[in-house]
C-alpha positions in Angstrom: 245.9 141.9 -11.4 247.1 139.2 -14.2 250.0 140.4 -16.7 251.4 138.6 -19.3 253.3 140.2 -22.5 249.3 141.1 -24.1 246.4 140.7 -23.4 243.8 138.9 -25.9 240.5 140.6 -25.8 237.6 137.6 -27.1 238.7 134.1 -27.9 237.3 134.1 -31.4 239.7 131.8 -34.0 240.8 135.2 -35.6 242.4 136.3 -32.1 243.3 132.8 -31.3 245.2 132.8 -33.9 246.7 136.4 -33.5 247.9 134.9 -30.0 249.3 131.6 -31.4 252.2 133.7 -33.9 252.6 136.2 -30.9 253.2 132.8 -28.9 255.4 130.9 -31.1 257.3 134.1 -31.4 258.0 133.8 -27.4 255.6 136.2 -26.2 253.3 135.3 -22.7 249.2 136.0 -23.6 246.6 135.8 -21.4 243.5 135.4 -23.0 239.6 136.5 -22.1 236.5 135.7 -23.4 232.7 136.3 -22.2 231.4 133.2 -22.9 232.4 130.0 -20.8 234.1 128.4 -24.1 236.7 130.0 -26.6 235.9 130.0 -30.2 233.7 132.2 -30.9 231.8 131.9 -34.0 233.8 128.8 -34.8 232.3 126.7 -31.9 230.7 122.6 -31.4 228.5 122.8 -28.6 226.0 119.6 -27.3 222.9 122.4 -27.0 220.8 119.7 -28.3 221.9 116.6 -25.9 225.0 114.3 -25.3 226.4 113.6 -28.7 224.8 115.9 -30.6 227.8 118.1 -31.9 226.0 121.1 -33.2 227.9 124.2 -35.2 226.1 126.8 -33.3 227.6 129.6 -36.0 230.0 128.3 -38.8 230.3 124.7 -40.0 232.3 125.3 -43.5 235.9 126.3 -43.7 236.4 126.4 -47.6 238.3 129.7 -47.1 241.0 129.4 -44.1 242.4 126.4 -46.5 244.0 128.9 -48.7 245.6 130.9 -45.9 248.9 129.9 -45.4 248.3 129.2 -41.1 246.5 126.1 -42.8 247.8 125.4 -46.5 251.5 125.1 -44.8 250.5 124.6 -41.7 252.6 127.2 -40.2 251.6 126.3 -36.6 251.0 122.9 -37.0 247.2 122.7 -36.6 246.8 119.7 -38.8 250.2 117.7 -38.4 250.3 118.5 -34.5 247.0 119.1 -33.4 244.7 117.1 -35.0 243.0 119.7 -36.8 241.7 117.2 -40.1 239.4 118.5 -43.1 236.6 116.8 -45.0 235.6 117.6 -48.3 232.1 116.6 -49.4 230.7 115.7 -52.3 228.0 116.8 -53.4 229.7 120.2 -52.7 225.5 121.8 -52.6 222.0 121.0 -53.6 219.6 123.7 -54.4 215.8 123.5 -54.7 213.7 126.4 -56.2 210.6 127.9 -56.1 209.2 125.8 -59.3 210.5 122.2 -57.8 213.9 122.3 -60.2 216.9 121.4 -58.2 220.7 121.6 -59.0 223.5 119.5 -57.9 226.9 120.8 -57.2 229.7 118.4 -57.5 233.5 118.4 -56.8 233.9 117.4 -60.6 233.4 120.4 -62.9 232.2 118.0 -65.6 229.2 117.0 -63.6 228.7 120.2 -62.2 228.4 121.7 -66.3 226.6 118.7 -67.1 224.0 119.4 -64.8 223.6 123.3 -65.0 223.3 122.2 -69.0 220.1 120.8 -68.3 219.3 124.0 -68.0 221.3 126.2 -70.3 224.3 124.7 -72.8 225.2 128.9 -72.7 225.2 128.8 -68.8 227.4 126.0 -68.8 229.9 127.5 -70.8 229.9 130.6 -68.7 230.0 128.8 -65.6 233.1 126.9 -67.2 234.6 129.7 -67.8 234.0 131.5 -64.5 236.1 128.8 -62.7 238.3 128.8 -65.2 238.8 132.5 -64.9 239.5 132.3 -61.0 242.8 130.2 -61.2 243.9 133.6 -62.7 242.7 135.4 -60.1 243.5 133.2 -56.9 247.0 133.7 -56.7 246.4 137.7 -56.6 243.6 137.3 -54.5 245.7 135.2 -51.9 248.9 137.7 -52.3 246.2 140.2 -51.1 244.7 139.1 -48.6 247.9 137.4 -47.1 249.2 140.5 -45.6 247.4 143.3 -43.7 246.6 146.7 -45.4 249.9 148.4 -46.1 251.8 145.8 -45.7 250.7 143.4 -48.7 250.1 144.7 -52.4 246.5 145.7 -52.4 244.1 143.9 -55.4 244.6 147.1 -57.3 248.1 147.2 -57.0 248.3 143.3 -58.3 246.2 144.2 -61.3 247.5 147.2 -62.6 249.8 144.8 -64.8 247.8 142.2 -64.6 246.8 141.5 -68.2 242.8 141.0 -67.4 243.1 143.9 -64.8 240.4 146.2 -65.9 238.2 143.8 -66.7 238.5 142.1 -63.0 238.9 145.9 -61.6 235.2 146.1 -62.8 233.8 143.1 -61.5 235.3 144.2 -57.9 233.1 147.5 -58.4 229.8 145.7 -59.8 227.3 143.8 -57.5 226.8 140.5 -57.4 223.7 140.5 -58.9 224.9 142.2 -62.0 228.0 140.1 -62.4 225.1 136.7 -61.8 222.5 138.5 -64.8 225.3 139.6 -67.4 227.2 135.6 -66.8 223.5 133.7 -67.2 220.6 133.4 -68.4 218.5 130.6 -67.3 216.6 131.8 -64.1 217.4 128.6 -62.4 221.4 129.4 -62.8 220.9 132.5 -61.8 218.9 131.5 -58.4 221.5 129.0 -57.5 224.2 131.3 -58.0 222.6 133.8 -56.1 222.5 131.3 -53.1 226.0 131.3 -53.5 226.8 134.7 -53.7 224.6 135.1 -50.7 226.3 132.8 -48.4 228.7 135.5 -47.3 225.2 137.5 -45.9 226.2 140.5 -47.9 223.2 141.6 -50.3 224.2 140.9 -53.3 222.7 143.9 -54.6 225.8 146.1 -52.9 228.1 147.6 -55.1 231.7 145.1 -54.4 229.7 142.3 -54.4 230.8 141.3 -58.1 234.1 139.0 -57.0 231.5 136.8 -54.7 230.5 134.4 -58.0 233.5 134.1 -58.4 235.3 133.6 -54.8 233.0 131.8 -53.0 231.8 129.2 -56.1 235.3 128.6 -57.5 236.7 127.4 -54.4 234.2 124.9 -53.6 234.2 123.6 -56.7 238.1 122.8 -56.3 237.9 121.5 -52.5 234.2 121.5 -51.5 232.4 123.3 -48.6 235.1 122.0 -46.9 234.2 120.8 -42.8 236.7 120.5 -40.0 236.3 116.4 -38.8 234.6 116.3 -35.8 232.9 119.9 -35.9 233.4 123.7 -36.3 235.3 123.9 -32.6 238.0 121.1 -33.4 239.6 124.3 -35.3 239.3 126.2 -31.8 240.6 123.2 -30.5 243.7 122.6 -32.6 244.4 126.8 -31.5 243.5 126.3 -28.1 246.3 123.4 -27.6 249.0 125.1 -28.9 248.5 128.2 -27.1 248.4 125.7 -23.9 251.2 124.3 -24.6 252.9 127.8 -25.0 252.1 128.5 -21.5 248.8 131.0 -23.1 246.9 131.4 -19.8 242.5 131.4 -20.3 239.9 132.7 -18.3 236.2 132.5 -19.5 233.6 134.3 -18.6 235.5 137.2 -17.9 233.6 140.0 -19.7 235.7 143.2 -20.9 233.9 146.2 -19.5 236.7 148.5 -20.1 240.4 149.3 -21.8 243.1 150.7 -19.1 244.9 153.5 -19.8 248.3 154.4 -18.8 248.0 157.8 -20.3 247.3 158.1 -23.8 248.4 154.2 -24.0 246.5 150.7 -23.4 248.1 148.5 -20.7 245.2 146.3 -19.9 241.2 145.5 -19.7 239.5 145.5 -17.2 236.4 142.7 -16.5 233.0 143.3 -15.5 233.8 141.6 -12.2 236.4 144.4 -11.3 239.5 142.2 -12.1 242.3 143.7 -14.3 244.0 142.4 -16.7 248.1 143.7 -18.3 249.7 143.6 -21.5 253.2 145.6 -20.6 253.8 145.1 -24.6 250.0 145.9 -25.8 246.3 144.6 -25.8 244.6 142.6 -29.0 241.1 142.9 -29.4 238.4 141.2 -31.4 235.6 143.2 -29.8 233.5 144.2 -32.0 234.6 148.5 -32.4 230.7 149.4 -31.7 231.6 148.4 -28.6 235.1 148.8 -28.4 234.7 152.3 -28.4 232.1 152.4 -25.5 235.5 150.5 -23.3 237.9 154.5 -23.5 237.1 158.2 -23.4 236.3 159.6 -26.2 238.7 161.7 -26.7 241.3 158.8 -27.3 239.7 157.7 -30.2 239.5 161.1 -32.1 236.1 162.4 -34.3 237.2 160.6 -37.5 237.6 157.2 -36.0 234.3 157.6 -33.8 232.2 158.6 -37.1 234.0 156.2 -38.9 232.2 153.5 -36.2 229.1 155.1 -36.2 228.7 155.0 -40.1 229.6 150.9 -39.7 227.4 148.5 -41.1 227.2 145.7 -38.6 225.5 143.6 -41.5 222.6 141.4 -41.8 221.1 139.5 -39.1 220.7 135.7 -39.4 218.1 132.9 -37.5 218.6 130.0 -37.2 217.0 126.2 -36.2 219.2 123.3 -34.8 218.0 119.7 -34.9 219.1 116.8 -33.6 217.5 113.8 -36.1 216.8 109.9 -36.2 217.6 111.1 -40.3 218.7 113.8 -42.8 216.5 115.3 -45.4 216.4 113.8 -48.5 215.7 115.5 -51.4 213.5 114.2 -54.6 214.2 114.9 -57.8 213.6 113.1 -61.1 216.7 112.0 -61.3 216.5 110.2 -57.6 217.1 111.0 -54.3 219.7 113.7 -53.2 221.6 114.6 -50.0 224.0 117.4 -49.6 226.4 118.3 -46.2 225.4 121.5 -48.3 221.8 122.1 -49.0 219.2 124.4 -49.6 216.0 126.7 -50.6 217.2 129.9 -53.2 213.9 132.0 -54.8 214.5 133.4 -58.4 217.2 136.4 -58.5 215.2 138.8 -57.9 214.1 137.4 -54.7 217.2 137.2 -53.2 217.5 140.7 -54.1 214.4 141.6 -53.0 215.1 139.9 -49.8 218.7 141.5 -48.9 216.6 144.9 -49.6 213.9 144.3 -47.1 216.5 143.2 -44.7 218.0 146.7 -44.7 215.2 148.6 -45.0 213.7 147.0 -42.0 211.1 144.4 -43.9 210.2 140.8 -42.6 210.1 139.2 -46.5 206.7 137.8 -47.1 208.7 134.7 -48.7 211.4 132.6 -47.5 214.4 133.6 -50.8 217.3 132.2 -49.0 217.8 129.2 -46.7 221.2 127.2 -45.7 220.6 123.4 -44.7 223.8 121.8 -43.1 223.8 118.5 -42.3 227.2 117.4 -41.8 227.0 114.0 -40.3 226.2 113.1 -43.7 230.3 113.0 -43.8 231.0 113.2 -40.6 228.9 110.3 -37.9 231.0 111.7 -35.2 228.9 114.8 -34.5 225.7 112.1 -33.6 225.0 108.8 -31.9 224.8 106.1 -34.3 222.6 106.6 -37.0 221.5 110.3 -36.0 221.9 113.0 -37.9 222.3 117.2 -36.3 221.0 119.6 -39.3 220.7 123.8 -39.0 218.8 125.8 -41.0 220.0 129.1 -41.6 218.1 132.1 -42.9 218.7 135.8 -43.1 216.7 138.1 -41.4 215.6 141.6 -39.5 216.6 142.1 -35.9 213.4 144.3 -35.5 210.1 142.7 -36.1 208.1 145.7 -37.6 205.3 146.9 -35.0 206.9 144.5 -32.7 210.4 145.0 -32.5 213.1 142.8 -31.1 210.7 141.2 -28.5 208.5 140.1 -30.7 210.5 137.4 -31.5 210.4 135.6 -28.3 206.7 135.0 -29.5 207.0 134.5 -33.1 210.8 132.6 -33.6 209.1 128.9 -34.2 206.6 129.7 -36.4 209.6 130.9 -38.7 210.9 128.1 -37.7 208.3 126.3 -39.0 208.1 127.8 -42.2 211.7 127.0 -42.7 210.7 123.3 -42.0 208.0 123.1 -44.3 209.8 124.9 -47.3 212.2 121.8 -47.3 209.9 119.4 -47.0 208.4 120.4 -50.1 211.1 118.7 -51.6 212.4 116.6 -48.7 208.9 114.8 -47.8 210.3 112.0 -45.7 211.6 114.7 -43.4 208.4 114.4 -41.2 208.1 115.5 -37.9 208.9 112.0 -36.2 212.2 112.4 -37.7 213.3 115.0 -35.0 214.0 114.5 -32.0 214.8 117.7 -30.7 214.7 121.3 -32.1 216.2 124.7 -30.1 215.4 128.0 -32.6 217.7 131.3 -31.8 216.6 134.3 -33.9 219.1 137.7 -34.6 218.1 138.7 -30.9 219.3 135.1 -28.9 222.4 135.1 -31.1 223.4 138.4 -29.4 222.6 137.4 -26.4 224.9 134.8 -27.0 227.6 136.1 -28.3 227.9 140.5 -28.1 230.0 140.4 -31.1 227.7 139.2 -33.4 225.7 142.9 -32.6 221.9 142.2 -33.7 222.5 138.8 -34.6 225.1 139.8 -37.3 227.5 136.8 -37.0 230.1 138.1 -40.3 231.2 141.2 -38.6 229.9 143.6 -40.9 228.2 144.7 -44.4 231.6 143.7 -47.0 230.5 145.8 -49.8 232.6 148.9 -50.6 232.3 151.2 -48.2 233.1 148.6 -45.7 236.3 146.8 -47.3 239.6 146.8 -47.5 241.4 150.4 -46.0 237.7 151.5 -45.2 237.6 148.1 -42.6 236.4 148.9 -40.1 237.5 153.1 -40.6 239.5 154.6 -43.8 242.8 155.3 -42.4 242.4 152.6 -39.4 242.7 149.6 -41.7 246.0 148.5 -40.5 245.2 146.8 -37.2 246.7 149.2 -35.0 244.0 151.3 -32.9 243.9 155.2 -32.6 245.1 154.1 -28.8 248.9 153.0 -28.8 249.1 150.1 -27.3 246.0 148.7 -28.8 245.4 146.5 -31.9 242.2 145.0 -33.6 241.3 141.5 -35.1 238.1 139.8 -36.1 235.6 140.0 -38.3 235.4 144.0 -38.2 239.2 144.0 -39.6 240.2 143.3 -43.5 239.2 141.2 -44.8 235.8 140.6 -42.8 233.9 137.4 -41.4 233.9 134.0 -42.4 236.4 131.4 -41.1 239.4 132.5 -43.0 242.1 133.7 -40.0 243.6 136.3 -42.1 242.4 138.7 -40.1 243.9 136.9 -37.1 247.7 135.9 -38.6 247.4 139.9 -40.3 247.1 141.2 -37.0 250.2 139.0 -36.1 252.2 140.5 -38.6 252.0 144.1 -37.9 252.1 143.3 -34.4 255.2 141.2 -34.8 257.1 144.5 -37.4 256.2 146.7 -34.4 258.0 144.4 -32.0 260.9 144.4 -34.6 260.1 141.2 -35.0 259.5 139.3 -38.9 256.8 136.2 -39.4 259.0 134.1 -41.8 261.6 134.6 -39.6 259.2 133.6 -37.0 258.4 130.3 -38.5 261.8 129.6 -39.5 262.6 129.2 -35.9 
């Protein structure tokens, strides 16, 4: 049996963040993960051979730059543990069904000029959208930088804001409705829809209305920021901090059950029969759908079980990873363009329909949303000299119609070819001879590699109005404390949700430190 003050069940970036703040406060931690490496969805792996550092899930880290964890470098991840970020320019490049293409630049005027090619009115709307987000940015940061109940909610913050009613309405609307109201050109609508669908929430869902602002404006300000050396460099910095503070790590340690002493969680038991005990508690980043199976039902209570049962795990991903001798280069009427974050967007109605198809269990006939990530354009350290890593990412269903999940094994390469052909319409030089190696992962493969990504959904769950804020993951249990005393939850299933933000991890630490009679600000002064 291994004992510590806290057992950290799951080594995703958020649970590592929680553990770092606990370790900073002087508490001992033992960290477990089912995979052979830490990081969860924040990992860089050599799956295509030595020297090709592939981000197997996340690549862009724009949102975490706003977190005090990084913005104030509270743990020294940047100053001491080697984490640094690159800010590519162009920010993004998106192609559309009729061959037209939009480039987003870090220079706002250049982006506005790009949009003005399609509509001067839309160019003015875009500039206004970016400017308006500036008034919301500090409020959004305040609401996210603290746990539910310990920080003011956006509703509270907007109550006295001179334009609070406008923002409250936008927050309740869908991204689709916001885009249709603010923009008239089908090309600009497609571009904004592509941006809004980045978080893998169907853009016609109520409560997604902030996404056109919340995704676009930070990228306009900072780009699609990526860690130098790969997404896993954030994990490396967190692990480095924990190692220097005496944390113990156990990989390939699949947590099978919680250990209860009376009604209190005092540890976990792994599939191979090992017990790990935490004298002060357990931190879980295990998906709540799995977590409820790790203790008897009476320990959770009816309302929590109902909340978990009705929790929407979100949109599945489909990924193809390539090692190449050249990057995809988009041919445009203004000359060749390439971007770390590029892709393809169908018309706004196609983007909406693709989300509806997924939630209705249908595989769309056409590709409506595609991300083409080529981080080696600004970070050549991720590949051998002159070579590149390219990731294609799209949204699909987990259960294929008429074939079920097992049907993916026979059909996934055909879809990968379709994605490549979509890109070749705009990048004719990206020929087969440029592709040196390829691995394709269906939603079934993604879940098999990381059990937290249920049905291949990598963002911790839908973030529409039914599953956000006080509703996440379960109404009444959004403060990181679970119905079982001694058990805390963090990760993408908690507020404010998935993506690489570090907010769930930092917020969970604030709750735990408060329960221990500590204060995060005092810890930072030590």
